[in-house]
C-alpha positions as CSV (number, residue, x, y, z in Angstrom):
1,X,-0.3,-0.2,-0.4
2,X,1.4,3.4,-1.0
3,X,0.3,6.9,-0.5
4,X,1.1,10.0,0.5
5,X,2.1,11.3,4.1
6,X,-1.1,12.0,5.8
7,X,-3.3,9.3,3.9
8,X,-3.9,7.3,6.4
9,X,-1.9,4.2,5.5
10,X,-0.4,4.2,9.4
11,X,-3.2,4.5,10.8
12,X,-5.1,1.8,8.6
13,X,-2.3,-1.0,9.8
14,X,-3.0,0.3,13.5
15,X,-6.7,-0.8,12.6
16,X,-6.1,-3.8,11.2
17,X,-3.0,-4.4,14.0
18,X,-5.4,-3.9,16.1
19,X,-3.6,-0.8,18.1
20,X,-6.8,1.3,17.2
21,X,-10.5,0.8,17.3
22,X,-11.8,1.4,13.9
23,X,-14.5,3.9,13.7
24,X,-16.7,2.4,11.8
25,X,-17.0,-1.5,10.0
26,X,-15.3,-4.4,11.4
27,X,-11.8,-6.0,11.0
28,X,-12.3,-10.0,11.0
29,X,-9.2,-12.0,11.2
30,X,-9.2,-15.9,11.8
31,X,-13.1,-15.6,12.4
32,X,-12.0,-13.2,15.3
33,X,-13.5,-9.5,15.5
34,X,-10.8,-8.1,17.8
35,X,-13.2,-5.3,18.9
36,X,-15.4,-7.7,21.0
37,X,-12.3,-9.2,22.5
38,X,-10.9,-7.1,26.2
39,X,-8.2,-5.8,26.6
40,X,-6.2,-9.2,28.1
41,X,-7.7,-11.4,25.3
42,X,-7.1,-8.5,22.8
43,X,-3.3,-8.6,23.8
44,X,-3.4,-12.5,23.5
45,X,-4.6,-12.2,19.9
46,X,-2.1,-9.9,18.7
47,X,0.4,-11.8,20.3
48,X,-0.5,-15.0,18.5
49,X,-2.1,-13.8,15.7
50,X,0.1,-10.5,14.2
51,X,3.1,-9.9,13.9
52,X,4.5,-6.1,13.2
53,X,7.5,-4.5,11.8
54,X,7.8,-0.6,12.1
55,X,10.1,1.8,10.5
56,X,11.4,2.8,13.7
57,X,12.8,-0.8,14.9
58,X,11.8,-0.3,18.6
59,X,14.6,-2.7,19.7
60,X,15.4,-2.6,23.4
61,X,18.8,-1.2,23.6
62,X,19.8,-3.1,26.8
63,X,19.0,-6.2,25.0
64,X,20.8,-8.6,22.7
65,X,19.9,-9.4,19.4
66,X,18.0,-12.8,20.7
67,X,16.8,-11.1,23.7
68,X,14.8,-8.6,21.2
69,X,13.7,-11.5,19.1
70,X,12.5,-13.2,21.8
71,X,10.2,-10.4,23.5
72,X,7.1,-11.4,22.0
73,X,7.1,-14.9,23.4
74,X,7.3,-13.3,26.7
75,X,3.3,-12.5,26.2
76,X,2.2,-15.9,26.3
77,X,4.3,-17.2,29.3
78,X,8.1,-18.7,30.2
79,X,10.0,-18.6,27.0
80,X,10.4,-21.8,25.8
81,X,13.5,-24.0,24.4
82,X,11.6,-24.3,21.0
83,X,10.9,-20.3,21.4
84,X,14.8,-20.1,21.6
85,X,15.3,-22.3,19.1
86,X,12.9,-20.8,16.8
87,X,14.3,-17.3,17.3
88,X,17.8,-18.6,16.8
89,X,16.5,-20.1,13.3
90,X,14.7,-17.0,12.3
91,X,18.0,-14.9,13.1
92,X,19.9,-17.1,10.9
93,X,17.4,-16.6,8.7
94,X,17.5,-13.0,8.4
95,X,21.7,-13.2,7.9
96,X,22.5,-12.0,11.9
97,X,23.4,-16.1,13.6
98,X,26.9,-14.4,13.7
99,X,25.4,-11.2,15.9
100,X,23.0,-13.2,18.3
101,X,24.3,-11.1,21.5
102,X,25.0,-7.8,19.9
103,X,23.2,-4.9,21.3
104,X,21.5,-2.7,18.9
105,X,24.0,0.0,19.2
106,X,26.1,-2.5,17.9
107,X,24.4,-3.3,14.9
108,X,23.8,-1.0,11.2
109,X,20.4,0.3,10.8
110,X,19.4,-2.7,8.3
111,X,20.4,-5.1,10.8
112,X,18.4,-3.8,13.4
113,X,15.3,-4.2,10.8
114,X,16.1,-7.6,9.7
115,X,16.1,-8.3,13.9
116,X,12.9,-6.5,14.1
117,X,11.8,-8.2,11.0
118,X,12.7,-11.9,12.9
119,X,11.1,-10.7,16.0
120,X,8.0,-10.3,14.4
121,X,7.6,-14.0,13.2
122,X,8.6,-15.4,16.2
123,X,5.3,-16.3,17.5
124,X,4.3,-17.7,13.7
125,X,1.7,-15.0,12.9
126,X,-1.3,-15.2,11.0
127,X,-0.8,-11.8,9.7
128,X,2.8,-9.4,9.0
129,X,1.9,-5.9,9.2
130,X,4.8,-3.6,7.8
131,X,5.0,-0.3,8.5
132,X,7.8,1.4,5.9
133,X,9.9,-1.3,6.6
134,X,12.6,0.1,4.4
135,X,12.1,4.1,5.0
136,X,15.5,4.0,6.8
137,X,18.1,2.0,4.8
138,X,19.8,2.4,1.7
139,X,18.5,1.1,-1.4
140,X,20.3,-2.0,-1.6
141,X,19.5,-2.7,1.7
142,X,15.8,-1.7,1.4
143,X,15.8,-4.5,-2.0
144,X,17.1,-6.9,0.6
145,X,14.8,-6.5,3.2
146,X,11.6,-6.2,0.7
147,X,12.9,-9.8,-1.1
148,X,13.6,-11.1,2.4
149,X,9.6,-10.2,3.6
150,X,8.7,-11.9,0.4
151,X,10.9,-15.1,1.3
152,X,9.5,-15.3,4.9
153,X,5.9,-14.6,3.7
154,X,5.9,-17.8,1.4
155,X,8.0,-20.0,3.8
156,X,5.9,-19.2,7.2
157,X,2.4,-18.7,4.7
158,X,1.4,-15.8,6.1
159,X,-0.9,-12.9,4.6
160,X,1.3,-9.9,4.2
161,X,0.7,-6.0,4.4
162,X,3.5,-3.6,3.8
163,X,3.3,0.1,3.6
164,X,5.9,2.2,2.0
165,X,6.4,5.5,0.3
166,X,9.0,3.3,-1.7
167,X,7.3,2.5,-5.5
168,X,10.2,-0.1,-5.8
169,X,9.4,-1.7,-2.5
170,X,6.0,-1.8,-3.5
171,X,6.7,-3.3,-7.4
172,X,7.8,-5.9,-5.2
173,X,4.7,-7.3,-3.9
174,X,2.3,-9.4,-5.8
175,X,-0.5,-6.5,-5.6
176,X,-0.6,-2.9,-5.2
177,X,-2.6,-0.4,-3.9
178,X,-2.6,3.2,-3.6
179,X,-4.3,5.0,-0.1
180,X,-5.7,8.6,-1.2
181,X,-8.6,10.4,0.0
182,X,-9.9,7.7,2.3
183,X,-10.2,5.4,-0.6
184,X,-8.0,2.8,-2.3
185,X,-7.0,2.5,-6.1
186,X,-5.2,-0.7,-7.3
187,X,-2.0,0.7,-8.9
188,X,-1.8,-0.1,-12.7
189,X,1.0,-2.9,-13.2
190,X,3.8,-1.6,-15.4
191,X,4.5,-3.0,-18.8
């Protein structure tokens, strides 16, 4: 999904998230309308069903790469050996297996974004929401992250919604839409 600043792209992701309630209509994921859930059940729903990748990675500076990736597992109880193994596998998959014990300040912007991607996938979400996932990285890193998003989507068999200003990133996606004046428009495929 592309669109000008202020068009509501991030707000829409927050509603789909569900970090914000819709003012009208419903969002249903896997047969559940999250607006019907109380706060504890809503938090559990988000933790199990939805992975978030934000433009600003929001990594905890005091935690290692592995600890940051495992943060979402805490919401479902004690971290299990299976969660730790999955976290390590995802970190390897995003190309940072040699950085498990590094802290965010020791990583480049692209590396921090890949940690955020691994963190978003650790609980095997049904839906991955990525808000400007390449907004703070160079063109080469942006292309790698876009390709990695698609590879992981296919491997993990999840839905993926990406919001971006980058037409290059949007072009990698199977379907592209523009949000403008509150309306979706399908972007025409380039010939």
